[in-house]
N, C-alpha and C positions, 0 to 999 in steps of 0.2 A: 490626240484626235486629228484625223486627216484634215479637218476643217482648218486648223492652224497652218498646216502645210500648204493648203490652197491659198490662204491669205498671204503667206510668205512668198509663194511663187508669183502671185499676181502683183504683189508689192515690188518685187524685184524685176519682173518683166511684164509691164503693163499690157503691151501689145500682143503678148503670146497666149495669155490665159483668160478664161471667162471670169467674170466677177463672181466671187463666192456669194452664195445666197442662203439666208436663214429665213425660215417662216416660223413665227411665234403663233401658236394655235391654242386658244383658250377662251375665257369668258370676259366679263366686264373689266376685270383688272388688266387683262392683256389689252383690251381695246382702248383703255385709257379713260375710265369712268370715275368720277369723283363725287361731288355732292349730289343729293337727290332733292327733288321738289315736286310739287303737284302741278300737273298740266291738265286742266279740266278735271276729268274723273280718274285720270291715270297718274301713276308716279313716273316721272322722267328723271334723267340724270344729266349732269354736266359732262360733256364729252370733250376731253382735251388730250388727244393721243400724243401730241408733241411733248406732254409732261409725263408720259408713261414710261415704263421700263424698256419697252421696245425701242423707242427713239433714243433713250439714254444708252442702251447697249450699242446701238449703231454708232453713236458719237464716240463711245469708248474704243470700239474696234477701229474706227476711222482715225482716232488719235494715235493708236499703236501702229496701224498700217495705212498711212495716209494716201498711198498711191494705189491701194487695192480697191478702194471705193466699194466696200461690201454692201450688198443689197439686203436689207432687213425688212421683211414684209409682215405687217400686222394683220393676222387672221383671227383676231379676237372678236367675240360677239356677246354683247350684254345679255345676261340671262342664260347663257349657254351651259348645258350639261354634256358630259361625255357622250351620253346616249343620243342626244339630239344632234350634236355637232359631228358625230362620226359620219352622218349622212352627207356632209359637205366636204369631207376630207379630200376627195379627188379634185373637186372644183376649186376650193380655196387654198389648198396646200400643195398637193402632189403635182398639180398642173404647172406649177412654177419650177418643177424639177430642182427642188432645194438640195443643197449640200448638207444642211443641218436643219432639223425640226425640233423646236422647243415646245413641249406640251405641258399645259397647266390647267387641270380641271379638278374640282373637288368642292369648292365653296358652295355652289348651287346644288350639286349632286347630294351633298350630305344633309340638306334640309328635308330630304325624303325619309330620313331615319335609317337606323341600322338594318331594319327588315328588308330594305330595298338595295342592299349592298351588291347583290348579284348583277343588277342592271349596270352599275358603275364598273364593276370588275370586267364584265363581258365587253362593254363598249370600249373601255380603256385598252383591253387586250387586243381588240379588233384594230384600234387606231395604231397601237404599237406595231403589230404584225404587218400592217399595210405599209407603214412608213419604212420599216426595216426591209420589206420586200422591194421597195422602190430603189433601194441602194443608198438612201440618205442616212446620215448619222442622226442620233436621237438623244435628247436630254429630257427628263421629266423634272419639272420644277414644282415643288410644293408651295401652296399659297400661304397668305397671312392668316392670323387668327381673326375671329369675328367678335362682335359685342357679346357681353353676357348680361348687361343691364340696359335699361332704356335711358338714354342720355336726356338730361333736363331740357336741352335745346330742341329736342324733337317734339313738336306740338301738333303737327298735322295728324289727324286721326288715322288716315290710311297708311301713312309712313310709320306711325306707332305700331300698327298691326303687323307690318312687315318686320320691324325691329323685334317685336315680341316673339314672332315665329323663329327668327334666326337666333335670338338670344337663348331661347329654349333649346334649340338644336345644339348650340355651342356648349351650354351647361351640361347637356346630356352626353357630351363626348362624341357626338356623331362625326364631326370633321376628323378628329384624331383617329377614329375607327376606320374611316374611309381611306385616309392617307396611309395608315399601316397596311391596308390591303394593296394600295398602289405600290408601296415600297417593296412588298413581297413579290409582286409581278415583275418589278424592275430587277430585283435580285435574281429571279428565275431566268429572265431574258437578258441579263447582263447589260442593263440600261443605266447609264449614269444618272444619279439623282442630285439635283441642286436643291438641298433641303432647307429652304428659307423658313419653313414653318417651325423647324427646331430652333432657329434663331429667335423667332417671335416668342416661342415658349420660354426661352431663357430670359428674354426681356420681361415677360410676365412674372416668372418665378423670382426675378430680381427686384420686383417691386414697381415695374413700369406700368402706368395706367394705359392699357392697350387702346382704349377709346380715344385717347389723345393722338394716336397714330392713325386713326381712321377719319378720312375727310367727311364721310357721311354719318359717322358715329355708329355705323352698322357693319359694313364689310368691305368698303373701298379704302385702301391705304391712302395716306396723304401723298402729295406730290413728292415731298422729300423722301418718303419711305420707298418710293419706286427706285431710288438710287441703290438701295440695298439689293433689290432683285437684280439690277443690272450688274453690280459688282460681283455678286455671288455667281451669276451666270458666267461672267468673264473668268472667274477663278475655276469654275467647273470645266469650261472649254479648254483651258490650259492644262488642267490636272488630268483630264480623261485621256 
């Protein structure tokens, strides 16, 4: 990946080259959302972007290339779907002239059900094509698994409703269906996939209680599990 070469160049000659720039483009997991709670009539979330994978990735890259001072921009937005977020691609991603864009959508898209897959495919294709046309390199990262049962710690009626909707979608295989479609697009367009979802599946199949890995017991990974995303992204960057 050319991004590694840019890090190396900047690390060796600080005054000669521009700081390599990554933009992470995704939903609440990218933004750094964790527990959820009721705020008045609405459900809100705990925002701690410094605990999310975006910041952890920046720290890892800065450890490996301390003189390069890579810029890693968090362009995540809670509740985002590929279709809605494609509208802000120019403003929040491409305007920074990134060297590398990491895209992660699917958690919220899949709640619409298999019958709405075309909306996801079309939007993701649009995002990919515009990023590639900009000259930036691109990685698609698959997200974590979601809940399949309602955790006993969830007592708020409105939060329970949200958990029930997402659990139903997960048990129906909607997320797996959506991510298979995303992988197919990536294969067609020769886009590297950081397939974290496959790792989560291995954890599940190996007997791990997935809800213990979710900070809100629904769809947000714990702070520790964000390190998985960061390390897998690092491996993908070096392997591509």
